[in-house]
N, C-alpha and C positions, 0 to 999 in steps of 0.2 A: 049762363052766356059768360062770350068766351071774354078771360083777363087781359086778354091783348086789345089794342086801339091801332089799328091799321085802316087807312083809305086805303082800296082798291082799286081807285082810279090815277088818285095820285102819288101809289106808294107810298106816301106818310103816315112815320108810326109816332102816336102819342098825341097828345094835347096840349095845348097852352101853351107854357117854356119848354117843355122836354120834349120837345119833336126831331124826325130823325129821315133823312130818306131823300123822297122829292125828285127833282130834276131842277140845275140847277146849270145850262147850257143855251148857249147861241141858238137863235132861230133857224140857221138851217141845219142843225146836231135835232133840234127838238123834233124837226118833220121827219126826219128819219124814226125818231125812237117813236115817236104816234102808231106808226104803219106797225112797228112791231110787238106795239102796248095793244094793236088794233088785235095781229092776229092772235096774240096771247088771250083776250078777254071770249076771243072767238072760239078759238079750239079747243084749251083746259080740256075743256067738260064734255067737249064732243066724242061720243061716242065710240065713232068710227076711227077719229086719235089715234083716241087712249084704248083699244083695241089696237091696231098700230104700232104704237108706241110697248105697248105688251109685252106682242110678241121676238118684237126686237132684245128688248131684257132680256126672254130666257131662253128665246134661239140664238142668238146673237153675243150678247152679253155675259152671257150667263147664270141671270134671278133666277130664284134668291139664292144669294149666299150664306154659308154656315154664321151663325152663329157659335162660339168656339168657344168651350170652356177649358182656360190656359189654368187646369190643375198644376201644372210641375212650377209656374212661375207662382201662385196662389198657393200653393206650399211654402217654396222659398223666401217667404213675403212673411207668410206668418200669420194674416189675418184674415179679410173679405175676399169671397171670392173673386176671381175675373174674369169675363167674358169678352170676347176678343169680336166686336163684328165685321166680317172677314171683307172688308169693301178690296184688302190686295187683289184677289183670286177673281174681280170682273176681269174680263177683258178690255186687253191695254196697261193690266194693273195698277186700277187705282179707282175712287169714286168717283172723276171724272168724265165716265163714258154714261152717265144716268143724267148726265144734262147735255151732257154737247145731239145727242139722240134724241131731247125731246125738244132743243132746239131746233136741227138739223132738219126735223118736219117742218115746224113753222116753214123754214125756208123755203124746204119744198115746195110746201101750200104757197106759196106769196112768189113762188117764180124768177127765186133769185138764182143765180147760175156763181156765184162768188162767195166764198163764206171769208169774212177775216177772222181773228183773234189773234188775243194774249199770249202769256204762259211765260210760269216764273223759273217751274222747277223744271215745266217740260210735258210734265202729264195730263194738263188741260191741251198743249198742244198735237200731242200724239195720239187723245181722244178725236179730236177734231177733225184731223191732217184720217183719221181710222173711219171719221163718220164721211165726210165730205168724200174719200177715197170709193166709200161703199154707194154713193148716191152719187158718184161720178159728177160731182163740182170742183172747182177752182180754187184754192183752197194760198193765202196766205201767211200767214203765223208772224205777228211778232217781237222780238222775247231783247231783253239785255243781251249786250256783247259782253257782260262778265258771263249772265247767266250758258250764254252758250259756254263759255269754259267749262264753266263748272259739271253743268250735262249734257257735255259734248254727243256722247251716246242718245239719250232723247230727238237731238237737233238733227243726227245720222236718222233714225224713226223717224220723225216726218219726214225728209226728203225720201228716202224711200218709196213710203205713202204718196208719195207725187206733191207733198205740200213745197214751196217754195218760203223757207224763213230768213227772217228780214230783220238784222240788229237795229239795237236803240241806244245809238250811242252818246246820248247825255247823258245829261245828272251822274246818278251813280249807278247805269250802263243794268240795272235791276228792274222787277214789274212795274214796279210806277213809271218808266219812261217807256214800256213796252205797251201800257194803257195809254199813257199819253198820245204816244204815236200811231196804236186802232181806233182810239177813239176822232183823231184829225183825219184819219186817211177815212173811215165812215161818214166823215161830216161830207165830206170830198169826192166822196162814191157813193149815193144814196143806193144807188142798185144791188149793192154786196150788201149780204146779212150780216151781222155783227155779232160773230155769238162770244159773249161774252161768260167768262169761265167762273166767277166768284158771286158771294151772293152781295155784292156792290155793284157803286157806278151809277148812274138814272135811272128813274122810271121807267122802266117793266124788270128790270134785269132783277135787286131783288129778289122779290118774289118770285120770278120766272124762276131765278135757280132756285131756289126753296121750293117752289111747288115740285120739280123736276129730283132734287135730291130729296126730297122729304119720302122716296123710296126706301131709303136706308133704314127710319124710324121705324116707320111703319115696320117694316119686315122681323125688327129687331122688335121692335111691341110685342107683336103675336107670337113669335121663335120662345121669346123668355117666360111666355105666361104656359107653353106648350114646358117646359123646360123648368120650371120653376111652381108653376101655376099661381106667381104673382109678378107683379114688378119690380122692378128694380131702383135700389136707394140711391145709387148718383150714375148720370151720365155723363162721358168725358168726352169731350175731344181737341184736337188742336185748334188754334184758331190764328186764320192768317186775316185774307180775306173773309173767312169764313163759312165755306161753301160746303165742305165737309159734315161742321159743326152741327148747321141748320139743319140740316137733312138728317141727323140726325135725335137734334132736340124738340125741333117743331114738332111731332106727335106725341112726345111726352110734356108738354108746356102747359097742360090741360089737369096735368095731374098732380098736384100738388106735393102729393106724398113723396116722387121723385126730384131729388135735387139735384140742377142740373148746372155744369162746371168747364167752362169753357182755359186754355190752356195756351199764352199766348207764350209768344219764343222773348225769351230774355235776350236773348245777344248771349255782347262779353259782359251784361248786368246793366240793372236797372239802372244805378248811380254813375254806369258811365255815357252815361243817353246814346248807346252803340250795341241798342235793342230793336223790337217790332212790336213793342209794347202798348200801341194809345191808348187799350179799357185799360190798363195797368199808372199810365203815370201820361195819362195825355188830353187835350180837351177842343170841345169840339167846334169842328169848322168843315166847310165847304171844300172836298176833294174830290174829283171825277165826276162835278157833276150832282152829289148827290153831301149829304148832311147828317154828318157823325162826328164820334170820337177821331182825332191825328196826334199823329208825334207832333210839340214843340218842338221838333227840330227832323223833318223829314228826311232832310241831310246825310243823317248819324243814322242810317235806319239800318239793320244789320242781324242778316241769322243764319247759321249755320247749314239753313236749310232755304234753298229758293225761292221754295213754291209759300212762305210764309215771311219771305223777305220782301216787307210792303206799307208804307206809314201810316192804311188808315184800317178801318175795319168796317166791315154789312151794316147798315144802318138797323137792321134788326137785332143784330148784338149788341149795339148802342142800347137800343132799348130795353133790352134786357136788362142790362145793366142799372137801369137808370130807375126800371120799376123794383127792384130787386129778385125778377126772378130768375136768374144766374147771377152764379162768382164764377171771378174772372181773376185766373192766377197768371205765375209766369214763369216757365223753367228756363237756366240757361244751355248753352251749347253744352258746353261739360255733361251737365245732367243727360241733357238730348243724347251724345252721344252712347254715352255709358249704358241708356234706356236700347239703343240699339245695338250693341258686345251681347247684353243679357240678356234678350228674346230670341237673337241668333241661338244664342248658347241653348237655353235653359228649354226652349220652345218648337226649336225649329223651323223661327219664323223671323226669315229678315226685314225689318217691317223699312216705311223705305222714314230720312228723317223727319221728313211733316209728323208721323205719326208717333215716332219716338219721343215727342215731345208729352205725348199725350199720358202714354205707355210711361215716362217717368213719375207724371205728378200722380197720375193712376198706381203704382206702385209702393208710393208714398205711404197716401191715402191707406189703400187697403193695409199695412200695417199698425195704420191710428186704430180699421176700424175691427168690430168684432166679426168671427166664422161665420153668422148667420147673415151677414150682408152681403146685398149683391151691386158689381160694380159692371156695367157696361163699355167699354172702350170704343170706339171708334179706330181700327185698323184702316185707317181710308189710303192707304196707299202702299207694295210692296216696295220691298229696295234698291234691287238691283241696278237702279239709275244713280244711287249711290254711291255704289261698292269701290268706284274709281277714286272718289274724293276721302272714302275715310280710310282709303287705304293709304291716303296720302298723309291722310293727318298724320295718322298712326306713323310715321313716318317710313313707309316702303311702297314700295308700287305692286300691285297686284302678282306678277310673275315674281317678285321677290315672294309674298307673302303664300304662293302655291310651292314654292319649294324651302319654304320653312320647316 
């Protein structure tokens, strides 16, 4: 019997006083959500649907991607073996394509002609624009105005792919506001399909995103059994909204010998209030139509990584915390930056700043564990999009760095 308690019809995780998820939205939005939920329930186990999705995973996205033993990094820290699940090798450079292909096939079956989405770092926006171009659909992407500046390369990539990028100019002008505006647009345009990118939002999105992202953990589980003949001791992933993490974690959740660790962004420090770590210091509340842990002061939400800069977290992560199935820790901006630079020089892999949070914690953990233990880290994306930002943080432009 599963250790998880979840109502597949309502998207509520847990029972009694410990419940998360659900759908707390106005009636006009609920009607649109019900259509998406019905389509997901109808097609998620449909053989024809899944055959088409698997074909796109293989021939378009490039799955399965490798589970790579980072030997030099492991030798450097002198402890447990570190394996990297190479989601950075997917088409578009991150795990996001797994979910966008699944959801856009649902939109196709519903006869939708316009796709809308939100994005933080821009990776989900790029993946959505890619899938929309593939299917010949109109695409609108809502993105925080600040994030558009931090991730200008991804904005241009979305535009190259035919999408219209709409700046969210309210509040902090980051991911939260992009979600706000995308949900409002969806409520007023039910002829559209909202392709939500993380394991957040009202039902059915947390369950749907987990379903399509679970290919990460399914592959990693089979690959580690083939390579090592046993399951890992730890699985580690960065957590913002939490899609890459839940994709890795869920296929291991019943394997109680495997410890699950999610890494939130501590930003400028948990004690400063300027972070994005609701599972570490947050309170249970309703945000964007679902119940979960939320930062005490969402206006202070901050991370070096635009993709983790979100004041809430997926309800399934909140549930894992509540039942003690997963541990959630936090890594600050400087630690993530150091891991970004170190992995680049040690393994020849430039990670996304999001993924760098997981790498930072995993290296600290590995140093404390014996050499016969195994840690799988989800390398959720590549760092091309972050190079200009990192160069600026190091006090030089990419052009200056090239001349150095």
